[in-house]
N, C-alpha and C positions, 0 to 999 in steps of 0.2 A: 482615419479612424476605424473603419469596419474591421480590418484585420486584427486590430489590437483587442477587440472585445469578442471576437469569434471564439466559440468554445471548441477546444480540441476534441474531435470526435472520438478518438481512442479513449481519452480520459473520461469523456461523458459516458461511453458505453461501459467502461470498467466500473464507474461509480454505480450505474444502475444494476449491473450484475452483482456487485459486492453488496449493495443495499439489500438485494433479494436474498443472497446467500447468508449474510451475517444477521440480518434482522428478521427475515421470514423463514429461516431454515430451508432455503431452496436447494440445499444439498440433495434432498430427497428427489426433487424433480429438476435435474440440471437444465430444465427448459430455459432457465435464465441465460444460459450460454448461447441460446439461439439469438439473443439480442446482438451477439457479435456477428451474426450471420447477415446482418442487414446490409443492403448494398451501398450504404454510405461509407463503409469501411473497406479500404483496399487491403491487400494481403499484409502490407507492412503495418498498417494501423491495427489490423486484427491481431497480429503477433504482439504488438506493443500493448494493446488492451489486455491480452492474455497474460503477459508478463506482469502488468499492474495488478491484475486480479490474483494470480497465484502467488506473487510476491507478498502482497498484503496479507493474504490468508496464511501463508507460511510463517510470517513473522508476527502474527497477531498478538501473542502474549507479550513480546518485547515492545511492540508499538504501543500497546495499551499501558504498559509500565512507563515508557518514556513520556507519553502524553500526560499521564498522571502526575509526573514531576512538574509540569509547567501549567497545568489547568488549575483554575481557582475552585472549580466544583467538580465532583466526580464525573467521569466520562459517561457513566450510565444515566446521568441526569440530563444530558444533552438530547436534542432532537436526534432521532436515529440517522437522518440524512447528514446532519452536521458531524455526527460521530464518524460516519463512513468517509466523509470528505477529509476529516482530520487523519484518519488511519491511512488513507490513500496518500495524502500529502506527506505524512511522516515516513512512510515506506520509501517514497521518492527521495526524501531528504537523506535518509540514513543508509539505504541499501541499494539504490540505483545510481551507481557511480557516474553513469553517462549523463544523468540529468542535472543541469545546474540548479543550485539551491533557489536562485531567483525564479526560475521557471516552475519549480515544485510549488513555491509559495503562490506565485501569481495565478497559475492555472487552477490551484485549489480555491483561491478567492473567487475566481470567475465561476467555478462550479457552484460555490455556496451562493453567489449572487443570483445565478439562474434558478437554482432548485430550492433555496431556502429564503431567508429574508435579509435585509441590509444589516441588521444586528448580527446575524450569523456570519456574514462575510467579514465583518469587523473582528469577530471572535476568531475566526479561522486565520485571518491575517496576523493578529496578535500572537496567537498560540504558536503558529508555525515559524514566525519570525523569532520568537523566544527560543524555540528548539534549534533553529538554524544558528542563532548567535551562540548558543551553548556548545556547539560542536558536538561530536559524537560521544556521548557519555559512556562510561563503563557500566555494564549491567552488573547488579550486585552479585557477589560471589555466593551469597546464601540463597540465591534463586537460580540455580543452574538451568532450570527448564527454559528460562527466557532465551538463552543463547541458541537453543536448538529448536525454538518455535513450537514447543509442545505445551499443552495445557498442564498445569501443575498436578492434577489428579493422575493423568496418564503417565507423566514422568515419575510420579511417586510409585506407581505400580512397577514400572520398569526397573527403578532403583531397588525396590524391595526384592524383585525376582533375580536381577542380574548384577546388582552393585552399581555404584556411581559411575565408574569409568565406562562400563559396558552400556549403561543407560545413555550416557552422553554420546557414545559412539553410534548407537542406534539412532538417536535423535539427529546427529549430524548426517548420517547416511540418508535418513528420510528427507532431511532438508535439502541435501544435494540433489536427490532425485526429483524433488519438487522444483528446484531452482534451475535445472538445466535449461529450460526454455528461457528463463529470465536472462541468464548470462549470455545466451546466444543473441537475444534481442538487444541487450545493452551494447554489445560491440557493434551491432549493425546500425543503431540509431543514435549516434552521439548528438548530432544537431541537425536541424533542418538544412542548414547551409551545406553541411557535409553530404547530406542525402541528395541535395540538388547537384552537387559536384559529381556524384556517382552517376546521376542520370545524364548529365551534360557530357 
């Protein structure tokens, strides 16, 4: 049993950094990133944690929209930590092709269990299972900013200045430059088993 309940260190670190950045505006002092420098994380876990963090931040508008479709109450009404767990879980479900859906859900439930309360773990389980069962939904055509991970206000300015096509192109470019690290990590860390094969 111990192994089943152990918290994945990369995800745990990613959660704590994201919580800091998204809820306390730690962009200003990226000291949060130093959490990744703790000696509990080897290079691969650090890379994976970075992918989780930057992936979730990059797709935040889309993740919040998708979560809003399956939540019974507004995301903003949830405990900050639960909100962060859900965003992190949703990113793994939708945008991290190398992570199996079951792992995305189970690991998120473990995080909620450790950092929040039993009710929160139940909520995280229900919401992410609902998302997972729904498959990857289409983002609405009338909200083009979601597809490129930009806040609506910023996308609105770009559209006003450059037109829709150019605004989308700028958004995609920004997203790709943010996602480079993620893509590289995804191909390296498909499963623990594969990782062990590489070592062996």
